[in-house]
C-alpha positions as CSV (number, residue, x, y, z in Angstrom):
1,M,0.0,0.0,0.0
2,S,1.6,3.3,-1.1
3,K,2.0,6.3,1.2
4,I,2.6,9.7,-0.2
5,K,3.7,12.9,1.6
6,L,1.1,15.5,0.7
7,S,1.0,19.2,1.5
8,T,-2.0,20.3,3.5
9,D,-3.0,22.9,1.0
10,R,-3.8,20.0,-1.4
11,L,-6.4,18.3,0.9
12,T,-9.9,17.6,-0.3
13,I,-12.9,15.6,0.9
14,G,-12.5,11.8,0.4
15,L,-8.7,11.6,0.9
16,Y,-7.6,9.0,3.4
17,I,-4.7,10.5,5.4
18,Q,-2.4,9.6,8.2
19,L,-1.2,12.4,10.5
20,P,2.6,12.9,10.9
21,C,2.6,13.5,14.7
22,S,1.9,11.7,17.9
23,W,-1.7,11.0,19.0
24,G,-1.5,13.8,21.6
25,G,-0.3,16.3,18.9
26,H,-3.6,16.7,17.1
27,P,-7.3,17.1,18.2
28,F,-8.7,14.2,16.2
29,L,-9.8,10.9,17.7
30,F,-7.9,8.9,15.2
31,S,-4.4,9.4,13.7
32,S,-5.6,8.2,10.3
33,F,-9.0,8.7,8.8
34,K,-10.9,9.7,5.6
35,I,-11.6,13.5,5.3
36,Q,-15.3,14.1,5.6
37,D,-15.9,17.8,5.3
38,Q,-14.3,21.2,4.7
39,E,-14.2,21.9,8.5
40,Q,-11.8,19.0,8.9
41,I,-9.6,20.4,6.2
42,K,-9.5,23.9,7.7
43,A,-8.6,22.3,11.1
44,L,-5.8,20.3,9.6
45,Q,-4.4,23.3,7.8
46,S,-4.4,25.3,11.0
47,L,-2.2,22.7,12.9
48,D,1.6,22.9,13.2
49,F,2.5,20.5,10.4
50,S,2.5,21.4,6.7
51,F,2.0,17.9,5.3
52,V,0.1,14.6,5.9
53,I,0.6,11.1,4.6
54,Y,-1.9,10.4,1.8
55,I,-2.9,6.7,1.1
56,P,-4.4,6.5,-2.4
57,E,-5.8,2.9,-2.1
58,K,-8.1,3.9,0.7
59,S,-9.2,7.3,-0.8
60,D,-12.3,8.2,-2.7
61,S,-10.8,11.2,-4.4
62,T,-7.4,12.6,-5.6
63,P,-5.5,15.6,-4.1
64,L,-6.0,19.1,-5.4
65,P,-3.3,20.3,-7.8
66,P,-0.3,22.1,-6.3
67,R,-0.9,25.8,-5.5
68,E,1.7,28.5,-6.3
69,D,-0.1,31.4,-4.6
70,I,0.0,30.1,-1.0
71,K,0.0,32.9,1.5
72,N,2.4,32.1,4.3
73,E,0.5,33.9,7.0
74,E,-3.1,33.1,6.5
75,Q,-5.2,33.9,9.5
76,A,-7.9,31.5,10.7
77,D,-11.3,33.1,11.1
78,D,-13.3,32.8,14.3
79,G,-15.4,29.9,12.8
80,E,-12.2,27.9,12.2
81,N,-10.9,28.6,15.7
82,T,-14.3,27.6,17.3
83,Y,-14.3,24.3,15.4
84,L,-10.7,23.6,16.3
85,N,-11.4,24.4,20.0
86,E,-14.4,22.1,19.9
87,L,-12.3,19.3,18.5
88,W,-9.7,19.7,21.3
89,L,-12.4,19.8,24.0
90,E,-14.1,16.7,22.6
91,K,-10.8,14.9,22.5
92,E,-10.0,15.9,26.1
93,R,-13.4,14.7,27.1
94,K,-12.8,11.3,25.4
95,V,-9.4,11.0,27.1
96,E,-11.0,11.6,30.5
97,E,-13.7,9.1,29.7
98,Q,-11.1,6.6,28.7
99,K,-9.3,7.1,32.0
100,S,-12.5,6.6,33.9
101,Y,-13.3,3.5,31.8
102,L,-9.9,2.0,32.5
103,R,-10.2,2.7,36.2
104,N,-13.5,0.8,36.3
105,L,-12.0,-2.0,34.2
106,R,-9.1,-2.4,36.5
107,K,-11.4,-2.6,39.5
108,C,-13.5,-5.2,37.7
109,E,-10.4,-7.2,36.9
110,N,-9.3,-7.1,40.5
111,D,-12.7,-8.4,41.6
112,F,-12.5,-11.1,39.0
113,K,-9.1,-12.2,40.1
114,Q,-10.1,-12.3,43.8
115,S,-13.2,-14.4,43.0
116,L,-11.2,-16.7,40.7
117,S,-8.7,-17.2,43.6
118,A,-11.6,-18.1,45.8
119,V,-12.8,-20.7,43.3
120,R,-9.3,-22.2,43.1
121,A,-9.3,-22.5,46.9
122,I,-12.8,-24.0,47.0
123,N,-11.7,-26.7,44.5
124,L,-8.6,-27.5,46.5
125,K,-10.7,-28.0,49.7
126,L,-13.2,-30.3,48.0
127,E,-10.9,-33.3,48.4
128,H,-10.4,-33.2,52.2
129,Q,-12.5,-30.3,53.5
130,A,-15.7,-30.7,51.4
131,P,-18.1,-29.1,54.0
132,Q,-15.9,-26.1,54.3
133,A,-15.7,-25.9,50.5
134,L,-19.4,-25.8,50.3
135,T,-19.6,-23.0,52.9
136,D,-17.0,-21.0,51.1
137,A,-18.8,-21.5,47.8
138,K,-22.1,-20.3,49.3
139,E,-20.3,-17.2,50.7
140,L,-18.7,-16.4,47.3
141,V,-21.9,-16.9,45.3
142,S,-24.0,-15.0,47.8
143,G,-21.7,-12.0,47.5
144,I,-21.9,-12.0,43.7
145,T,-25.7,-12.4,43.9
146,A,-25.9,-9.4,46.2
147,K,-23.8,-7.3,43.7
148,L,-26.0,-8.4,40.8
149,N,-29.2,-7.6,42.6
150,K,-28.0,-4.1,43.7
151,S,-26.9,-3.2,40.3
152,N,-28.9,-0.7,38.3
153,S,-27.0,-1.3,35.1
154,T,-24.6,-4.2,34.4
155,M,-21.7,-3.9,31.9
156,L,-19.9,-7.1,30.9
157,H,-16.1,-6.7,30.5
158,L,-13.6,-9.0,28.8
159,M,-11.1,-10.1,31.4
160,E,-7.4,-10.9,31.2
161,E,-6.5,-14.6,31.3
162,G,-6.0,-16.4,34.6
163,Q,-2.9,-18.1,35.9
164,E,-1.3,-21.2,34.2
165,G,-3.4,-24.2,35.2
166,D,-6.6,-22.1,35.8
167,K,-8.6,-23.5,32.8
168,Y,-10.9,-25.6,35.0
169,H,-11.4,-22.9,37.6
170,S,-12.0,-20.3,34.9
171,H,-14.5,-22.6,33.1
172,V,-16.7,-23.2,36.1
173,F,-16.5,-19.6,37.3
174,H,-17.3,-18.2,33.9
175,V,-20.3,-20.6,33.6
176,A,-21.4,-19.4,37.1
177,I,-21.2,-15.7,36.1
178,L,-23.1,-16.2,32.8
179,S,-25.7,-18.4,34.5
180,M,-26.4,-15.9,37.3
181,I,-26.6,-13.0,34.8
182,L,-29.2,-15.0,32.8
183,G,-31.0,-15.9,36.0
184,K,-31.2,-12.2,36.9
185,A,-32.6,-11.4,33.5
186,L,-35.3,-14.0,34.2
187,A,-36.1,-12.3,37.5
188,L,-35.3,-15.4,39.5
189,S,-35.2,-15.1,43.3
190,E,-32.0,-14.5,45.3
191,Q,-32.0,-18.1,46.5
192,E,-32.4,-19.4,42.9
193,L,-29.5,-17.2,41.8
194,V,-27.3,-18.7,44.6
195,Y,-28.3,-22.2,43.5
196,L,-27.4,-21.3,39.9
197,G,-24.0,-20.2,40.9
198,L,-23.3,-23.2,43.1
199,G,-24.6,-25.6,40.4
200,A,-22.2,-24.0,37.9
201,L,-19.2,-24.1,40.3
202,F,-19.8,-27.8,41.0
203,H,-21.2,-29.1,37.7
204,D,-17.9,-30.6,36.4
205,L,-16.6,-31.8,39.8
206,G,-16.5,-35.4,38.5
207,K,-14.0,-34.6,35.8
208,S,-11.2,-34.9,38.3
209,K,-11.6,-38.7,38.0
210,I,-11.4,-38.7,34.2
211,P,-7.9,-39.4,32.7
212,N,-6.4,-36.5,30.8
213,Q,-6.0,-38.5,27.6
214,I,-9.8,-38.8,27.5
215,L,-10.6,-35.3,28.7
216,H,-8.2,-33.5,26.2
217,N,-8.6,-35.7,23.2
218,R,-12.3,-35.5,22.6
219,P,-13.9,-36.0,20.0
220,Q,-11.0,-38.2,18.9
221,I,-11.7,-40.9,21.5
222,T,-13.2,-44.4,21.2
223,P,-16.8,-45.1,22.1
224,A,-15.7,-46.9,25.2
225,E,-13.7,-43.9,26.3
226,N,-16.6,-41.6,25.5
227,N,-18.8,-43.7,27.8
228,Y,-16.3,-43.4,30.5
229,Y,-16.1,-39.7,30.0
230,K,-19.9,-39.5,30.6
231,M,-19.3,-41.1,34.0
232,H,-18.1,-37.7,35.3
233,V,-21.7,-36.9,36.1
234,R,-21.9,-40.0,38.3
235,F,-18.6,-39.3,39.9
236,A,-19.7,-35.8,40.8
237,L,-22.9,-37.0,42.4
238,D,-21.0,-39.6,44.4
239,K,-18.9,-36.8,45.8
240,I,-21.6,-34.3,46.7
241,N,-23.9,-36.9,48.1
242,N,-21.4,-37.3,50.9
243,I,-21.4,-33.5,51.7
244,Q,-23.9,-32.9,54.5
245,G,-26.5,-30.2,53.7
246,F,-25.7,-30.1,49.9
247,P,-28.8,-28.4,48.4
248,K,-31.1,-30.7,46.3
249,S,-31.5,-28.0,43.6
250,V,-27.8,-27.8,43.2
251,S,-27.5,-31.6,43.0
252,E,-30.1,-31.5,40.3
253,I,-28.1,-29.1,38.2
254,V,-25.0,-31.3,38.5
255,S,-26.9,-34.5,37.6
256,Q,-28.7,-32.9,34.6
257,H,-26.3,-30.4,33.0
258,H,-25.8,-32.7,30.0
259,E,-29.5,-33.4,29.4
260,Y,-31.2,-31.8,26.4
261,L,-34.8,-30.8,25.9
262,D,-35.2,-33.2,23.0
263,G,-34.1,-36.2,25.0
264,S,-30.7,-36.6,23.3
265,G,-28.6,-35.9,26.3
266,Y,-27.2,-38.1,29.1
267,P,-27.1,-39.8,31.6
268,K,-30.9,-40.4,31.8
269,K,-32.1,-38.9,28.4
270,L,-34.5,-36.6,30.2
271,S,-36.6,-34.2,28.1
272,G,-38.7,-31.0,28.3
273,D,-39.9,-30.2,31.8
274,Q,-38.1,-33.2,33.3
275,I,-35.1,-30.9,33.2
276,S,-35.2,-28.1,35.8
277,L,-35.1,-24.5,34.6
278,L,-32.0,-23.8,36.6
279,T,-30.3,-26.7,34.8
280,Q,-31.4,-25.4,31.4
281,I,-29.7,-22.1,32.2
282,V,-26.4,-23.7,33.3
283,T,-26.4,-25.9,30.3
284,I,-26.6,-23.0,27.9
285,A,-23.8,-21.1,29.8
286,N,-21.7,-24.3,29.8
287,E,-22.2,-24.9,26.1
288,Y,-21.2,-21.3,25.3
289,D,-18.0,-21.5,27.3
290,N,-17.1,-24.9,25.9
291,I,-17.4,-23.5,22.4
292,C,-15.4,-20.4,23.1
293,N,-12.8,-22.1,25.3
294,P,-12.5,-25.8,24.4
295,T,-10.1,-27.9,26.6
296,N,-10.0,-30.6,24.0
297,K,-9.5,-31.0,20.3
298,H,-12.8,-29.3,19.3
299,P,-12.1,-26.2,17.3
300,S,-12.6,-22.9,19.2
301,R,-15.0,-20.3,17.9
302,T,-15.1,-16.6,18.4
303,P,-17.9,-15.4,20.8
304,Y,-19.9,-14.1,17.8
305,H,-19.6,-17.5,16.0
306,A,-20.3,-19.4,19.3
307,L,-23.7,-17.6,19.6
308,S,-24.5,-18.2,16.0
309,Y,-23.6,-21.9,16.3
310,L,-25.8,-22.4,19.4
311,Y,-28.7,-20.6,17.7
312,K,-28.5,-22.5,14.4
313,N,-27.5,-26.0,15.7
314,K,-28.8,-26.3,19.3
315,S,-32.1,-24.6,19.3
316,K,-34.1,-27.9,19.6
317,Q,-31.9,-29.0,22.5
318,L,-31.7,-25.8,24.5
319,N,-34.2,-23.4,26.0
320,K,-34.9,-20.8,23.3
321,E,-36.0,-18.1,25.7
322,V,-32.8,-18.4,27.7
323,L,-30.7,-18.6,24.5
324,G,-32.4,-15.4,23.3
325,L,-31.5,-13.8,26.7
326,L,-27.9,-14.8,26.3
327,I,-27.7,-13.0,23.0
328,K,-29.4,-9.9,24.6
329,E,-27.0,-9.9,27.5
330,L,-23.8,-10.5,25.4
331,G,-24.9,-8.5,22.4
332,I,-24.6,-9.4,18.7
333,Y,-20.8,-8.7,19.0
334,P,-19.8,-10.1,22.5
335,P,-16.6,-9.0,24.3
336,G,-13.6,-10.8,22.8
337,C,-14.6,-10.4,19.1
338,I,-12.2,-8.7,16.7
339,V,-14.3,-6.6,14.3
340,Q,-13.9,-4.3,11.3
341,L,-15.6,-1.0,11.7
342,S,-17.3,1.1,9.1
343,N,-14.3,3.5,9.0
344,E,-12.1,0.5,8.1
345,K,-10.5,0.4,11.5
346,L,-9.9,-2.9,13.3
347,A,-10.9,-3.2,16.9
348,L,-11.3,-5.6,19.9
349,V,-14.7,-5.6,21.6
350,M,-13.9,-4.9,25.2
351,S,-17.3,-4.4,27.0
352,V,-21.0,-4.5,26.3
353,S,-24.1,-3.3,28.0
354,K,-27.5,-4.7,27.2
355,E,-28.8,-1.2,26.9
356,N,-26.6,-0.7,23.8
357,I,-25.9,-4.2,22.6
358,L,-25.1,-3.1,19.0
359,Q,-22.8,-0.3,20.2
360,P,-20.1,-1.9,22.5
361,N,-16.9,-0.3,23.8
362,V,-14.0,-1.2,21.5
363,M,-10.3,-0.8,21.6
364,I,-9.0,0.6,18.3
365,Y,-6.0,-0.8,16.4
366,D,-3.8,2.2,15.5
367,P,-0.1,1.5,15.0
368,S,0.7,5.2,15.4
369,I,-0.4,5.0,19.0
370,P,1.4,2.9,21.7
371,K,-0.5,-0.2,22.5
372,N,-1.0,0.8,26.2
373,D,-2.6,4.1,25.1
374,A,-4.8,2.6,22.4
375,P,-8.1,4.5,22.3
376,I,-11.2,2.8,23.7
377,I,-14.4,4.3,22.4
378,S,-18.1,3.7,22.7
379,L,-19.7,3.2,19.4
380,S,-22.9,4.7,20.7
381,E,-21.3,8.2,20.5
382,K,-19.9,7.9,17.1
383,E,-21.3,7.5,13.6
384,I,-19.3,4.3,13.4
385,T,-20.8,0.8,13.1
386,I,-19.4,-2.7,13.1
387,E,-19.2,-4.1,9.6
388,K,-18.0,-7.7,10.2
389,V,-16.3,-10.1,12.7
390,L,-12.8,-11.3,11.9
391,V,-11.0,-14.5,12.8
392,P,-8.0,-13.5,15.0
393,A,-5.8,-16.3,13.6
394,R,-6.1,-14.9,10.1
395,L,-4.8,-11.5,11.1
396,P,-1.2,-10.4,10.7
397,E,0.9,-11.0,13.8
398,N,1.5,-7.3,14.5
399,I,-2.3,-6.7,14.7
400,Q,-2.8,-9.8,16.9
401,E,-0.1,-8.7,19.3
402,Y,-1.6,-5.1,19.5
403,L,-5.2,-6.1,20.1
404,N,-4.3,-9.2,22.2
405,P,-7.3,-11.4,21.5
406,R,-7.7,-13.6,24.5
407,A,-6.8,-17.2,24.2
408,R,-9.5,-17.7,26.8
409,V,-12.7,-15.7,26.8
410,N,-13.8,-14.7,30.4
411,Y,-16.4,-12.1,31.3
412,Y,-17.0,-10.3,34.6
413,F,-19.5,-7.6,35.3
414,E,-19.1,-4.0,36.5
415,H,-22.0,-3.1,38.6
416,Q,-23.5,0.3,39.0
417,E,-25.5,0.5,42.1
418,E,-28.7,2.4,42.2
419,S,-28.4,5.8,43.9
């Protein structure tokens, strides 16, 4: 792609340009963009640089011919000054918004890490301190339930990955968070939300008895190995039946989480109303996480394609109402997707609120800006839309490194309490 140094007096609408200065040296949100109007041109010509980088392949027009009668000391009129000042003020506002967003994101990440550490400790206690593990799990899930119920508006954020060896803990915790968010959307009671969280935390407990060569090689295992894999439900029930006071509703989730509405699941081939609503919720959250974050040889899918797969291929097996709620909560473009925007920019979807599911917060790929300072914008405020979802593995290495698509998709929620 050719890049040509172009004098600012030759600018016209439709040119795609790159600015020859740092992101802080100009009042525009992006360091490269297509010129939209004469006001932008006047603003560009009033800045301290006399040239820009012109990219013909991305432009809709060609530059104006060179001028020989340029006046060296042209004075900007009041209208130009007003527009330029507005640009600077708008950028300053966006910078402050981004700082606030990042503060909230860091707090959310700290809450997530503390909760994940608690899940790790609970799973360690299950072997020799099972009653205490149940008590700790109830405390953790009750705290999360309280936050969800106090929240006026919930925003889901994409989290950083956990520690090495955290795949199992991340899986059950992510399923718990998604299940409880879906439960809240269904207006379930506080006790039901607690049962959802507990059921998700303990649903795969029996997998500790399944050999790794079976766990990690599915679907490339023999029928006999697959039958043994299905025994993880029985192994989990054997364990929790020995824990005094283990809630029946939670045991039901553990025993049924692989049952499907059409009777094609296991271990008992239950169907329809034979499967509890709480289980149906956990099953959908579990399916979504397994598709995004497979621990075996199944291919992983982006969050966008995971939702599409569930809707197209599992609608007879899963609760359609709950599946529809999952899409409403995560948005059409869930956190973790890499997308191409209508202005041709690439971005990573960072956060989504169900109030604006089509307009998430995205981190923009801009090689002229340091990765740690990459702009994060809300599409709700800009005339920018998402054009399509991209597959991270097909992107150049430098873009992957910049946007850092997560090898493991985890969400946690930022809660805004009612005032």
